[in-house]
All heavy atoms as a GROMACS GRO file, in nm:
protein
  638
    1MET      N    1  16.960  18.590  16.524
    1MET     CA    2  16.920  18.610  16.654
    1MET      C    3  17.028  18.579  16.753
    1MET      O    4  17.060  18.655  16.836
    1MET     CB    5  16.791  18.533  16.681
    1MET     CG    6  16.753  18.538  16.832
    1MET     SD    7  16.583  18.503  16.845
    1MET     CE    8  16.568  18.530  17.019
    2GLY      N    9  17.091  18.464  16.748
    2GLY     CA   10  17.193  18.428  16.840
    2GLY      C   11  17.147  18.321  16.932
    2GLY      O   12  17.028  18.293  16.951
    3VAL      N   13  17.246  18.268  17.004
    3VAL     CA   14  17.221  18.159  17.101
    3VAL      C   15  17.296  18.198  17.238
    3VAL      O   16  17.398  18.240  17.234
    3VAL     CB   17  17.274  18.022  17.046
    3VAL    CG1   18  17.264  17.919  17.148
    3VAL    CG2   19  17.216  17.991  16.919
    4LEU      N   20  17.217  18.174  17.346
    4LEU     CA   21  17.285  18.188  17.474
    4LEU      C   22  17.352  18.057  17.504
    4LEU      O   23  17.294  17.951  17.506
    4LEU     CB   24  17.184  18.218  17.581
    4LEU     CG   25  17.133  18.360  17.603
    4LEU    CD1   26  17.023  18.377  17.696
    4LEU    CD2   27  17.252  18.453  17.635
    5VAL      N   28  17.482  18.064  17.533
    5VAL     CA   29  17.564  17.946  17.559
    5VAL      C   30  17.606  17.955  17.706
    5VAL      O   31  17.665  18.062  17.738
    5VAL     CB   32  17.686  17.933  17.468
    5VAL    CG1   33  17.770  17.824  17.500
    5VAL    CG2   34  17.641  17.928  17.326
    6ARG      N   35  17.581  17.852  17.787
    6ARG     CA   36  17.624  17.858  17.929
    6ARG      C   37  17.775  17.810  17.935
    6ARG      O   38  17.809  17.713  17.872
    6ARG     CB   39  17.538  17.759  18.003
    6ARG     CG   40  17.566  17.772  18.157
    6ARG     CD   41  17.473  17.686  18.237
    6ARG     NE   42  17.329  17.723  18.221
    6ARG     CZ   43  17.278  17.827  18.288
    6ARG    NH1   44  17.342  17.895  18.375
    6ARG    NH2   45  17.150  17.857  18.274
    7ALA      N   46  17.845  17.892  18.005
    7ALA     CA   47  17.989  17.861  18.023
    7ALA      C   48  18.006  17.738  18.123
    7ALA      O   49  17.914  17.707  18.206
    7ALA     CB   50  18.055  17.981  18.085
    8GLN      N   51  18.115  17.670  18.110
    8GLN     CA   52  18.149  17.568  18.201
    8GLN      C   53  18.241  17.633  18.306
    8GLN      O   54  18.309  17.727  18.282
    8GLN     CB   55  18.221  17.451  18.125
    8GLN     CG   56  18.138  17.384  18.020
    8GLN     CD   57  18.222  17.285  17.943
    8GLN    OE1   58  18.342  17.264  17.956
    8GLN    NE2   59  18.144  17.213  17.858
    9ASP      N   60  18.238  17.565  18.426
    9ASP     CA   61  18.317  17.621  18.530
    9ASP      C   62  18.469  17.629  18.495
    9ASP      O   63  18.528  17.529  18.456
    9ASP     CB   64  18.305  17.536  18.658
    9ASP     CG   65  18.248  17.600  18.775
    9ASP    OD1   66  18.208  17.725  18.759
    9ASP    OD2   67  18.221  17.542  18.873
   10GLY      N   68  18.521  17.751  18.513
   10GLY     CA   69  18.669  17.774  18.489
   10GLY      C   70  18.700  17.792  18.336
   10GLY      O   71  18.813  17.806  18.309
   11GLU      N   72  18.600  17.796  18.259
   11GLU     CA   73  18.625  17.815  18.117
   11GLU      C   74  18.660  17.964  18.085
   11GLU      O   75  18.606  18.054  18.135
   11GLU     CB   76  18.495  17.773  18.036
   11GLU     CG   77  18.516  17.764  17.890
   11GLU     CD   78  18.395  17.696  17.824
   11GLU    OE1   79  18.274  17.725  17.864
   11GLU    OE2   80  18.410  17.610  17.731
   12LEU      N   81  18.753  17.980  17.983
   12LEU     CA   82  18.779  18.112  17.943
   12LEU      C   83  18.699  18.152  17.821
   12LEU      O   84  18.642  18.057  17.752
   12LEU     CB   85  18.935  18.121  17.903
   12LEU     CG   86  19.028  18.084  18.012
   12LEU    CD1   87  19.169  18.084  17.969
   12LEU    CD2   88  19.010  18.184  18.136
   13LEU      N   89  18.685  18.265  17.785
   13LEU     CA   90  18.596  18.318  17.682
   13LEU      C   91  18.636  18.260  17.545
   13LEU      O   92  18.558  18.203  17.470
   13LEU     CB   93  18.592  18.471  17.676
   13LEU     CG   94  18.504  18.527  17.569
   13LEU    CD1   95  18.352  18.478  17.584
   13LEU    CD2   96  18.508  18.680  17.563
   14ASP      N   97  18.769  18.254  17.518
   14ASP     CA   98  18.814  18.197  17.395
   14ASP      C   99  18.788  18.053  17.385
   14ASP      O  100  18.763  17.999  17.270
   14ASP     CB  101  18.962  18.231  17.363
   14ASP     CG  102  19.062  18.183  17.468
   14ASP    OD1  103  19.017  18.159  17.583
   14ASP    OD2  104  19.178  18.171  17.437
   15GLU      N  105  18.791  17.980  17.502
   15GLU     CA  106  18.751  17.834  17.496
   15GLU      C  107  18.611  17.819  17.467
   15GLU      O  108  18.567  17.723  17.395
   15GLU     CB  109  18.786  17.777  17.637
   15GLU     CG  110  18.944  17.774  17.665
   15GLU     CD  111  18.970  17.734  17.807
   15GLU    OE1  112  18.884  17.742  17.897
   15GLU    OE2  113  19.084  17.681  17.826
   16LEU      N  114  18.526  17.898  17.527
   16LEU     CA  115  18.379  17.895  17.498
   16LEU      C  116  18.357  17.922  17.351
   16LEU      O  117  18.272  17.850  17.292
   16LEU     CB  118  18.305  17.999  17.592
   16LEU     CG  119  18.160  18.006  17.566
   16LEU    CD1  120  18.086  17.887  17.635
   16LEU    CD2  121  18.107  18.134  17.630
   17ILE      N  122  18.420  18.013  17.290
   17ILE     CA  123  18.397  18.050  17.155
   17ILE      C  124  18.450  17.927  17.067
   17ILE      O  125  18.381  17.889  16.972
   17ILE     CB  126  18.481  18.174  17.115
   17ILE    CG1  127  18.419  18.297  17.179
   17ILE    CG2  128  18.490  18.192  16.964
   17ILE    CD1  129  18.503  18.421  17.174
   18TYR      N  130  18.560  17.867  17.101
   18TYR     CA  131  18.610  17.742  17.028
   18TYR      C  132  18.505  17.634  17.039
   18TYR      O  133  18.472  17.566  16.941
   18TYR     CB  134  18.751  17.708  17.079
   18TYR     CG  135  18.797  17.590  17.000
   18TYR    CD1  136  18.867  17.612  16.884
   18TYR    CD2  137  18.780  17.459  17.045
   18TYR    CE1  138  18.912  17.503  16.809
   18TYR    CE2  139  18.835  17.352  16.972
   18TYR     CZ  140  18.896  17.375  16.856
   18TYR     OH  141  18.946  17.270  16.779
   19ARG      N  142  18.452  17.612  17.156
   19ARG     CA  143  18.359  17.513  17.179
   19ARG      C  144  18.226  17.532  17.098
   19ARG      O  145  18.168  17.439  17.040
   19ARG     CB  146  18.318  17.501  17.332
   19ARG     CG  147  18.226  17.389  17.363
   19ARG     CD  148  18.214  17.364  17.519
   19ARG     NE  149  18.188  17.474  17.601
   19ARG     CZ  150  18.066  17.509  17.636
   19ARG    NH1  151  17.961  17.438  17.598
   19ARG    NH2  152  18.054  17.614  17.721
   20HIS      N  153  18.185  17.662  17.085
   20HIS     CA  154  18.058  17.685  17.012
   20HIS      C  155  18.086  17.686  16.861
   20HIS      O  156  17.998  17.626  16.784
   20HIS     CB  157  18.004  17.824  17.056
   20HIS     CG  158  17.884  17.866  16.987
   20HIS    ND1  159  17.760  17.800  17.013
   20HIS    CD2  160  17.853  17.954  16.887
   20HIS    CE1  161  17.661  17.857  16.944
   20HIS    NE2  162  17.716  17.941  16.861
   21TYR      N  163  18.182  17.760  16.813
   21TYR     CA  164  18.204  17.771  16.669
   21TYR      C  165  18.292  17.662  16.606
   21TYR      O  166  18.303  17.647  16.487
   21TYR     CB  167  18.269  17.906  16.635
   21TYR     CG  168  18.160  18.027  16.655
   21TYR    CD1  169  18.193  18.117  16.757
   21TYR    CD2  170  18.051  18.042  16.578
   21TYR    CE1  171  18.111  18.223  16.784
   21TYR    CE2  172  17.966  18.141  16.604
   21TYR     CZ  173  17.992  18.235  16.702
   21TYR     OH  174  17.902  18.334  16.714
   22GLY      N  175  18.369  17.594  16.693
   22GLY     CA  176  18.459  17.488  16.643
   22GLY      C  177  18.600  17.532  16.606
   22GLY      O  178  18.684  17.458  16.559
   23GLN      N  179  18.620  17.655  16.616
   23GLN     CA  180  18.755  17.721  16.598
   23GLN      C  181  18.761  17.855  16.654
   23GLN      O  182  18.663  17.918  16.692
   23GLN     CB  183  18.788  17.730  16.444
   23GLN     CG  184  18.697  17.824  16.367
   23GLN     CD  185  18.734  17.818  16.222
   23GLN    OE1  186  18.806  17.733  16.175
   23GLN    NE2  187  18.692  17.919  16.142
   24GLN      N  188  18.886  17.897  16.671
   24GLN     CA  189  18.904  18.036  16.727
   24GLN      C  190  18.988  18.120  16.630
   24GLN      O  191  19.089  18.069  16.583
   24GLN     CB  192  18.982  18.020  16.862
   24GLN     CG  193  19.027  18.144  16.922
   24GLN     CD  194  18.923  18.251  16.949
   24GLN    OE1  195  18.878  18.316  16.859
   24GLN    NE2  196  18.887  18.275  17.068
   25SER      N  197  18.939  18.239  16.592
   25SER     CA  198  19.015  18.324  16.507
   25SER      C  199  19.029  18.459  16.564
   25SER      O  200  18.956  18.500  16.649
   25SER     CB  201  18.936  18.335  16.368
   25SER     OG  202  18.912  18.212  16.318
   26ALA      N  203  19.130  18.527  16.519
   26ALA     CA  204  19.159  18.667  16.559
   26ALA      C  205  19.030  18.751  16.532
   26ALA      O  206  18.973  18.747  16.433
   26ALA     CB  207  19.282  18.720  16.490
   27GLY      N  208  18.991  18.828  16.638
   27GLY     CA  209  18.894  18.918  16.627
   27GLY      C  210  18.748  18.868  16.666
   27GLY      O  211  18.656  18.939  16.681
   28LEU      N  212  18.741  18.739  16.679
   28LEU     CA  213  18.617  18.685  16.724
   28LEU      C  214  18.580  18.706  16.869
   28LEU      O  215  18.472  18.733  16.896
   28LEU     CB  216  18.614  18.529  16.698
   28LEU     CG  217  18.480  18.457  16.683
   28LEU    CD1  218  18.394  18.527  16.579
   28LEU    CD2  219  18.508  18.309  16.632
   29VAL      N  220  18.683  18.712  16.950
   29VAL     CA  221  18.659  18.751  17.097
   29VAL      C  222  18.602  18.897  17.101
   29VAL      O  223  18.505  18.920  17.165
   29VAL     CB  224  18.793  18.739  17.177
   29VAL    CG1  225  18.772  18.803  17.322
   29VAL    CG2  226  18.823  18.596  17.188
   30GLU      N  227  18.665  18.985  17.024
   30GLU     CA  228  18.606  19.122  17.025
   30GLU      C  229  18.473  19.137  16.966
   30GLU      O  230  18.392  19.213  17.016
   30GLU     CB  231  18.710  19.211  16.932
   30GLU     CG  232  18.852  19.228  16.995
   30GLU     CD  233  18.941  19.114  16.975
   30GLU    OE1  234  18.903  19.013  16.911
   30GLU    OE2  235  19.054  19.122  17.028
   31SER      N  236  18.445  19.048  16.871
   31SER     CA  237  18.304  19.048  16.816
   31SER      C  238  18.210  19.007  16.926
   31SER      O  239  18.095  19.058  16.940
   31SER     CB  240  18.300  18.953  16.697
   31SER     OG  241  18.167  18.947  16.644
   32ILE      N  242  18.244  18.904  17.003
   32ILE     CA  243  18.149  18.857  17.109
   32ILE      C  244  18.136  18.972  17.220
   32ILE      O  245  18.032  18.991  17.272
   32ILE     CB  246  18.206  18.731  17.172
   32ILE    CG1  247  18.213  18.621  17.062
   32ILE    CG2  248  18.128  18.676  17.292
   32ILE    CD1  249  18.083  18.584  16.989
   33LEU      N  250  18.249  19.031  17.254
   33LEU     CA  251  18.246  19.129  17.354
   33LEU      C  252  18.162  19.256  17.305
   33LEU      O  253  18.107  19.327  17.393
   33LEU     CB  254  18.387  19.176  17.395
   33LEU     CG  255  18.470  19.080  17.474
   33LEU    CD1  256  18.614  19.120  17.489
   33LEU    CD2  257  18.403  19.055  17.601
   34SER      N  258  18.151  19.272  17.180
   34SER     CA  259  18.073  19.393  17.128
   34SER      C  260  17.918  19.360  17.134
   34SER      O  261  17.854  19.464  17.120
   34SER     CB  262  18.116  19.423  16.991
   34SER     OG  263  18.072  19.328  16.896
   35GLN      N  264  17.880  19.246  17.168
   35GLN     CA  265  17.737  19.217  17.177
   35GLN      C  266  17.686  19.289  17.305
   35GLN      O  267  17.745  19.272  17.408
   35GLN     CB  268  17.711  19.065  17.188
   35GLN     CG  269  17.752  18.989  17.065
   35GLN     CD  270  17.672  19.018  16.943
   35GLN    OE1  271  17.551  19.025  16.951
   35GLN    NE2  272  17.738  19.042  16.834
   36PRO      N  273  17.574  19.364  17.297
   36PRO     CA  274  17.519  19.433  17.411
   36PRO      C  275  17.487  19.339  17.524
   36PRO      O  276  17.502  19.379  17.641
   36PRO     CB  277  17.395  19.494  17.356
   36PRO     CG  278  17.401  19.488  17.208
   36PRO     CD  279  17.493  19.387  17.170
   37GLU      N  280  17.442  19.219  17.494
   37GLU     CA  281  17.411  19.127  17.604
   37GLU      C  282  17.527  19.085  17.684
   37GLU      O  283  17.523  19.029  17.793
   37GLU     CB  284  17.345  19.002  17.540
   37GLU     CG  285  17.211  19.033  17.477
   37GLU     CD  286  17.230  19.059  17.327
   37GLU    OE1  287  17.338  19.088  17.282
   37GLU    OE2  288  17.127  19.069  17.258
   38ASN      N  289  17.648  19.096  17.627
   38ASN     CA  290  17.773  19.047  17.696
   38ASN      C  291  17.853  19.164  17.763
   38ASN      O  292  17.967  19.149  17.790
   38ASN     CB  293  17.862  18.975  17.590
   38ASN     CG  294  17.795  18.853  17.543
   38ASN    OD1  295  17.712  18.799  17.605
   38ASN    ND2  296  17.834  18.819  17.417
   39SER      N  297  17.786  19.285  17.780
   39SER     CA  298  17.860  19.398  17.824
   39SER      C  299  17.911  19.374  17.966
   39SER      O  300  18.010  19.431  18.011
   39SER     CB  301  17.758  19.527  17.829
   39SER     OG  302  17.649  19.492  17.917
   40PHE      N  303  17.859  19.275  18.043
   40PHE     CA  304  17.914  19.248  18.183
   40PHE      C  305  18.052  19.194  18.178
   40PHE      O  306  18.121  19.197  18.271
   40PHE     CB  307  17.813  19.156  18.252
   40PHE     CG  308  17.806  19.017  18.189
   40PHE    CD1  309  17.890  18.917  18.246
   40PHE    CD2  310  17.721  18.992  18.087
   40PHE    CE1  311  17.885  18.785  18.199
   40PHE    CE2  312  17.715  18.856  18.041
   40PHE     CZ  313  17.800  18.756  18.093
   41LEU      N  314  18.087  19.135  18.060
   41LEU     CA  315  18.219  19.082  18.049
   41LEU      C  316  18.326  19.185  18.033
   41LEU      O  317  18.447  19.162  18.055
   41LEU     CB  318  18.226  18.994  17.924
   41LEU     CG  319  18.146  18.865  17.929
   41LEU    CD1  320  18.147  18.796  17.794
   41LEU    CD2  321  18.204  18.774  18.043
   42LYS      N  322  18.295  19.314  18.009
   42LYS     CA  323  18.383  19.428  17.984
   42LYS      C  324  18.408  19.503  18.113
   42LYS      O  325  18.491  19.590  18.119
   42LYS     CB  326  18.343  19.518  17.870
   42LYS     CG  327  18.339  19.447  17.740
   42LYS     CD  328  18.318  19.543  17.635
   42LYS     CE  329  18.168  19.565  17.613
   42LYS     NZ  330  18.134  19.647  17.497
   43GLU      N  331  18.330  19.471  18.220
   43GLU     CA  332  18.338  19.543  18.350
   43GLU      C  333  18.475  19.503  18.416
   43GLU      O  334  18.512  19.399  18.409
   43GLU     CB  335  18.224  19.512  18.431
   43GLU     CG  336  18.083  19.557  18.382
   43GLU     CD  337  17.966  19.516  18.463
   43GLU    OE1  338  17.998  19.451  18.580
   43GLU    OE2  339  17.862  19.544  18.430
   44PRO      N  340  18.527  19.603  18.489
   44PRO     CA  341  18.653  19.580  18.565
   44PRO      C  342  18.646  19.470  18.658
   44PRO      O  343  18.742  19.393  18.685
   44PRO     CB  344  18.682  19.711  18.630
   44PRO     CG  345  18.606  19.811  18.562
   44PRO     CD  346  18.479  19.746  18.504
   45SER      N  347  18.526  19.443  18.708
   45SER     CA  348  18.511  19.334  18.811
   45SER      C  349  18.486  19.200  18.742
   45SER      O  350  18.464  19.101  18.819
   45SER     CB  351  18.398  19.371  18.906
   45SER     OG  352  18.282  19.383  18.836
   46ALA      N  353  18.479  19.183  18.617
   46ALA     CA  354  18.451  19.060  18.545
   46ALA      C  355  18.562  18.965  18.568
   46ALA      O  356  18.683  18.991  18.558
   46ALA     CB  357  18.429  19.081  18.404
   47PRO      N  358  18.533  18.835  18.604
   47PRO     CA  359  18.637  18.742  18.628
   47PRO      C  360  18.694  18.691  18.495
   47PRO      O  361  18.639  18.697  18.396
   47PRO     CB  362  18.553  18.626  18.692
   47PRO     CG  363  18.420  18.635  18.643
   47PRO     CD  364  18.392  18.788  18.623
   48LEU      N  365  18.818  18.652  18.496
   48LEU     CA  366  18.889  18.601  18.383
   48LEU      C  367  18.830  18.463  18.344
   48LEU      O  368  18.807  18.439  18.216
   48LEU     CB  369  19.042  18.584  18.399
   48LEU     CG  370  19.108  18.720  18.422
   48LEU    CD1  371  19.264  18.690  18.451
   48LEU    CD2  372  19.103  18.805  18.295
   49ALA      N  373  18.809  18.381  18.440
   49ALA     CA  374  18.759  18.244  18.422
   49ALA      C  375  18.599  18.255  18.442
   49ALA      O  376  18.560  18.308  18.547
   49ALA     CB  377  18.813  18.144  18.509
   50LEU      N  378  18.530  18.199  18.351
   50LEU     CA  379  18.384  18.206  18.354
   50LEU      C  380  18.329  18.094  18.455
   50LEU      O  381  18.403  18.003  18.482
   50LEU     CB  382  18.316  18.184  18.222
   50LEU     CG  383  18.366  18.283  18.119
   50LEU    CD1  384  18.305  18.246  17.978
   50LEU    CD2  385  18.329  18.427  18.146
   51ASP      N  386  18.214  18.110  18.506
   51ASP     CA  387  18.153  17.997  18.582
   51ASP      C  388  18.019  17.958  18.522
   51ASP      O  389  17.973  18.020  18.428
   51ASP     CB  390  18.134  18.034  18.729
   51ASP     CG  391  18.046  18.154  18.748
   51ASP    OD1  392  17.941  18.163  18.688
   51ASP    OD2  393  18.084  18.243  18.833
   52MET      N  394  17.959  17.852  18.582
   52MET     CA  395  17.841  17.792  18.516
   52MET      C  396  17.717  17.880  18.527
   52MET      O  397  17.625  17.860  18.452
   52MET     CB  398  17.801  17.653  18.593
   52MET     CG  399  17.911  17.551  18.569
   52MET     SD  400  17.866  17.389  18.643
   52MET     CE  401  17.762  17.423  18.776
   53SER      N  402  17.724  17.982  18.600
   53SER     CA  403  17.609  18.080  18.614
   53SER      C  404  17.597  18.167  18.494
   53SER      O  405  17.511  18.242  18.478
   53SER     CB  406  17.600  18.146  18.750
   53SER     OG  407  17.718  18.239  18.758
   54MET      N  408  17.712  18.178  18.413
   54MET     CA  409  17.719  18.284  18.312
   54MET      C  410  17.673  18.232  18.179
   54MET      O  411  17.709  18.124  18.140
   54MET     CB  412  17.859  18.331  18.293
   54MET     CG  413  17.915  18.402  18.412
   54MET     SD  414  18.083  18.460  18.386
   54MET     CE  415  18.104  18.560  18.532
   55GLN      N  416  17.589  18.311  18.117
   55GLN     CA  417  17.545  18.277  17.978
   55GLN      C  418  17.594  18.381  17.886
   55GLN      O  419  17.574  18.508  17.910
   55GLN     CB  420  17.386  18.271  17.977
   55GLN     CG  421  17.325  18.159  18.052
   55GLN     CD  422  17.183  18.141  18.036
   55GLN    OE1  423  17.115  18.234  17.998
   55GLN    NE2  424  17.135  18.028  18.057
   56ILE      N  425  17.652  18.342  17.775
   56ILE     CA  426  17.716  18.436  17.682
   56ILE      C  427  17.635  18.430  17.554
   56ILE      O  428  17.608  18.323  17.496
   56ILE     CB  429  17.866  18.394  17.653
   56ILE    CG1  430  17.939  18.367  17.783
   56ILE    CG2  431  17.933  18.497  17.564
   56ILE    CD1  432  17.949  18.488  17.880
   57MET      N  433  17.603  18.548  17.499
   57MET     CA  434  17.530  18.555  17.372
   57MET      C  435  17.633  18.532  17.254
   57MET      O  436  17.729  18.602  17.239
   57MET     CB  437  17.465  18.687  17.348
   57MET     CG  438  17.400  18.709  17.219
   57MET     SD  439  17.267  18.586  17.187
   57MET     CE  440  17.133  18.637  17.289
   58MET      N  441  17.607  18.430  17.180
   58MET     CA  442  17.684  18.394  17.064
   58MET      C  443  17.606  18.414  16.936
   58MET      O  444  17.506  18.355  16.916
   58MET     CB  445  17.732  18.248  17.066
   58MET     CG  446  17.803  18.210  17.198
   58MET     SD  447  17.953  18.295  17.224
   58MET     CE  448  18.063  18.175  17.161
   59PRO      N  449  17.644  18.523  16.862
   59PRO     CA  450  17.562  18.545  16.741
   59PRO      C  451  17.567  18.441  16.638
   59PRO      O  452  17.672  18.376  16.625
   59PRO     CB  453  17.626  18.682  16.685
   59PRO     CG  454  17.757  18.685  16.745
   59PRO     CD  455  17.753  18.610  16.881
   60ASP      N  456  17.458  18.430  16.565
   60ASP     CA  457  17.461  18.341  16.452
   60ASP      C  458  17.554  18.406  16.343
   60ASP      O  459  17.583  18.518  16.343
   60ASP     CB  460  17.321  18.328  16.384
   60ASP     CG  461  17.222  18.256  16.481
   60ASP    OD1  462  17.273  18.170  16.559
   60ASP    OD2  463  17.113  18.285  16.468
   61SER      N  464  17.602  18.317  16.247
   61SER     CA  465  17.700  18.374  16.153
   61SER      C  466  17.632  18.473  16.063
   61SER      O  467  17.694  18.568  16.012
   61SER     CB  468  17.751  18.256  16.066
   61SER     OG  469  17.654  18.186  16.003
   62GLU      N  470  17.495  18.471  16.043
   62GLU     CA  471  17.433  18.569  15.965
   62GLU      C  472  17.434  18.714  16.034
   62GLU      O  473  17.419  18.810  15.972
   62GLU     CB  474  17.286  18.533  15.941
   62GLU     CG  475  17.272  18.400  15.875
   62GLU     CD  476  17.260  18.286  15.965
   62GLU    OE1  477  17.197  18.300  16.066
   62GLU    OE2  478  17.322  18.177  15.928
   63GLU      N  479  17.436  18.711  16.169
   63GLU     CA  480  17.435  18.839  16.239
   63GLU      C  481  17.571  18.906  16.242
   63GLU      O  482  17.579  19.022  16.275
   63GLU     CB  483  17.394  18.808  16.384
   63GLU     CG  484  17.252  18.771  16.392
   63GLU     CD  485  17.209  18.744  16.534
   63GLU    OE1  486  17.271  18.793  16.631
   63GLU    OE2  487  17.110  18.682  16.559
   64LEU      N  488  17.676  18.831  16.218
   64LEU     CA  489  17.808  18.893  16.223
   64LEU      C  490  17.821  18.970  16.088
   64LEU      O  491  17.772  18.936  15.986
   64LEU     CB  492  17.917  18.789  16.223
   64LEU     CG  493  17.918  18.699  16.350
   64LEU    CD1  494  18.016  18.583  16.331
   64LEU    CD2  495  17.951  18.779  16.467
   65ASP      N  496  17.891  19.086  16.100
   65ASP     CA  497  17.910  19.161  15.980
   65ASP      C  498  18.013  19.084  15.888
   65ASP      O  499  18.067  18.982  15.928
   65ASP     CB  500  17.956  19.303  16.003
   65ASP     CG  501  18.086  19.310  16.082
   65ASP    OD1  502  18.162  19.215  16.081
   65ASP    OD2  503  18.115  19.410  16.140
   66ASP      N  504  18.028  19.129  15.761
   66ASP     CA  505  18.104  19.060  15.664
   66ASP      C  506  18.248  19.032  15.714
   66ASP      O  507  18.299  18.916  15.693
   66ASP     CB  508  18.115  19.136  15.532
   66ASP     CG  509  17.984  19.136  15.466
   66ASP    OD1  510  17.901  19.052  15.491
   66ASP    OD2  511  17.956  19.229  15.385
   67GLU      N  512  18.306  19.119  15.782
   67GLU     CA  513  18.445  19.102  15.840
   67GLU      C  514  18.450  18.992  15.933
   67GLU      O  515  18.528  18.903  15.934
   67GLU     CB  516  18.498  19.235  15.888
   67GLU     CG  517  18.634  19.221  15.940
   67GLU     CD  518  18.692  19.358  15.996
   67GLU    OE1  519  18.666  19.459  15.927
   67GLU    OE2  520  18.752  19.360  16.099
   68ASP      N  521  18.349  18.998  16.031
   68ASP     CA  522  18.348  18.899  16.142
   68ASP      C  523  18.308  18.768  16.094
   68ASP      O  524  18.347  18.660  16.139
   68ASP     CB  525  18.250  18.945  16.251
   68ASP     CG  526  18.292  19.062  16.318
   68ASP    OD1  527  18.419  19.087  16.323
   68ASP    OD2  528  18.212  19.141  16.384
   69GLU      N  529  18.223  18.758  15.987
   69GLU     CA  530  18.174  18.631  15.933
   69GLU      C  531  18.293  18.554  15.876
   69GLU      O  532  18.296  18.427  15.883
   69GLU     CB  533  18.062  18.648  15.831
   69GLU     CG  534  18.002  18.525  15.788
   69GLU     CD  535  17.877  18.548  15.703
   69GLU    OE1  536  17.823  18.661  15.706
   69GLU    OE2  537  17.842  18.447  15.633
   70SER      N  538  18.389  18.619  15.822
   70SER     CA  539  18.499  18.555  15.765
   70SER      C  540  18.592  18.487  15.878
   70SER      O  541  18.667  18.392  15.843
   70SER     CB  542  18.585  18.643  15.673
   70SER     OG  543  18.642  18.740  15.754
   71LEU      N  544  18.569  18.524  15.997
   71LEU     CA  545  18.645  18.470  16.111
   71LEU      C  546  18.609  18.330  16.142
   71LEU      O  547  18.683  18.251  16.204
   71LEU     CB  548  18.632  18.565  16.230
   71LEU     CG  549  18.677  18.705  16.214
   71LEU    CD1  550  18.640  18.789  16.340
   71LEU    CD2  551  18.828  18.719  16.188
   72ILE      N  552  18.491  18.291  16.110
   72ILE     CA  553  18.442  18.159  16.151
   72ILE      C  554  18.426  18.063  16.033
   72ILE      O  555  18.365  17.956  16.037
   72ILE     CB  556  18.310  18.158  16.231
   72ILE    CG1  557  18.193  18.227  16.154
   72ILE    CG2  558  18.330  18.228  16.358
   72ILE    CD1  559  18.064  18.214  16.222
   73THR      N  560  18.473  18.107  15.907
   73THR     CA  561  18.468  18.015  15.796
   73THR      C  562  18.573  17.914  15.823
   73THR      O  563  18.683  17.938  15.873
   73THR     CB  564  18.492  18.084  15.660
   73THR    OG1  565  18.611  18.150  15.671
   73THR    CG2  566  18.373  18.182  15.638
   74SER      N  567  18.544  17.783  15.785
   74SER     CA  568  18.643  17.678  15.805
   74SER      C  569  18.742  17.662  15.688
   74SER      O  570  18.697  17.686  15.565
   74SER     CB  571  18.571  17.552  15.825
   74SER     OG  572  18.488  17.517  15.724
   75TYR      N  573  18.861  17.638  15.723
   75TYR     CA  574  18.962  17.608  15.620
   75TYR      C  575  19.003  17.463  15.629
   75TYR      O  576  19.014  17.408  15.734
   75TYR     CB  577  19.081  17.700  15.638
   75TYR     CG  578  19.037  17.846  15.628
   75TYR    CD1  579  19.011  17.922  15.736
   75TYR    CD2  580  19.043  17.903  15.504
   75TYR    CE1  581  18.981  18.054  15.722
   75TYR    CE2  582  19.009  18.040  15.481
   75TYR     CZ  583  18.983  18.115  15.600
   75TYR     OH  584  18.944  18.243  15.587
   76SER      N  585  19.033  17.401  15.519
   76SER     CA  586  19.087  17.262  15.521
   76SER      C  587  19.216  17.260  15.456
   76SER      O  588  19.245  17.330  15.360
   76SER     CB  589  18.990  17.173  15.461
   76SER     OG  590  18.965  17.204  15.328
   77THR      N  591  19.306  17.169  15.494
   77THR     CA  592  19.433  17.150  15.442
   77THR      C  593  19.438  16.998  15.398
   77THR      O  594  19.408  16.911  15.476
   77THR     CB  595  19.546  17.181  15.544
   77THR    OG1  596  19.524  17.308  15.588
   77THR    CG2  597  19.685  17.156  15.478
   78ASN      N  598  19.487  16.985  15.265
   78ASN     CA  599  19.499  16.852  15.217
   78ASN      C  600  19.655  16.830  15.198
   78ASN      O  601  19.723  16.899  15.123
   78ASN     CB  602  19.431  16.841  15.084
   78ASN     CG  603  19.428  16.697  15.036
   78ASN    OD1  604  19.501  16.604  15.091
   78ASN    ND2  605  19.355  16.662  14.928
   79PHE      N  606  19.710  16.736  15.278
   79PHE     CA  607  19.853  16.704  15.265
   79PHE      C  608  19.895  16.615  15.159
   79PHE      O  609  20.008  16.597  15.142
   79PHE     CB  610  19.896  16.646  15.410
   79PHE     CG  611  19.880  16.746  15.520
   79PHE    CD1  612  19.774  16.729  15.604
   79PHE    CD2  613  19.968  16.852  15.539
   79PHE    CE1  614  19.754  16.815  15.722
   79PHE    CE2  615  19.956  16.938  15.638
   79PHE     CZ  616  19.849  16.917  15.732
   80TRP      N  617  19.800  16.566  15.090
   80TRP     CA  618  19.834  16.465  14.982
   80TRP      C  619  19.829  16.518  14.841
   80TRP      O  620  19.841  16.446  14.751
   80TRP     CB  621  19.752  16.344  14.999
   80TRP     CG  622  19.780  16.274  15.123
   80TRP    CD1  623  19.876  16.177  15.144
   80TRP    CD2  624  19.724  16.286  15.256
   80TRP    NE1  625  19.888  16.136  15.278
   80TRP    CE2  626  19.787  16.207  15.343
   80TRP    CE3  627  19.624  16.373  15.304
   80TRP    CZ2  628  19.758  16.200  15.482
   80TRP    CZ3  629  19.587  16.368  15.438
   80TRP    CH2  630  19.656  16.274  15.522
   81ASP      N  631  19.803  16.641  14.823
   81ASP     CA  632  19.795  16.705  14.684
   81ASP      C  633  19.917  16.781  14.654
   81ASP      O  634  19.991  16.830  14.726
   81ASP     CB  635  19.672  16.798  14.676
   81ASP     CG  636  19.550  16.712  14.655
   81ASP    OD1  637  19.557  16.594  14.615
   81ASP    OD2  638  19.437  16.781  14.675
   0.00000   0.00000   0.00000
């Protein structure tokens, strides 16, 4: 289904994505922009910095297609092995 996430004043879309998913990956911004509920972000008059009145639809990982779902999988690095 997805979750509506309210932006913080002055926050950029990629910062909002990082705050919600815990990381930012290539293609994730495009996936968020492709959500029909977020079509207002693609208008020429849309601001670069979001404000508190904006709510962005963030899809659950199950709603992302297979290619997009791999964008939010977490990777870990072990420096001691």
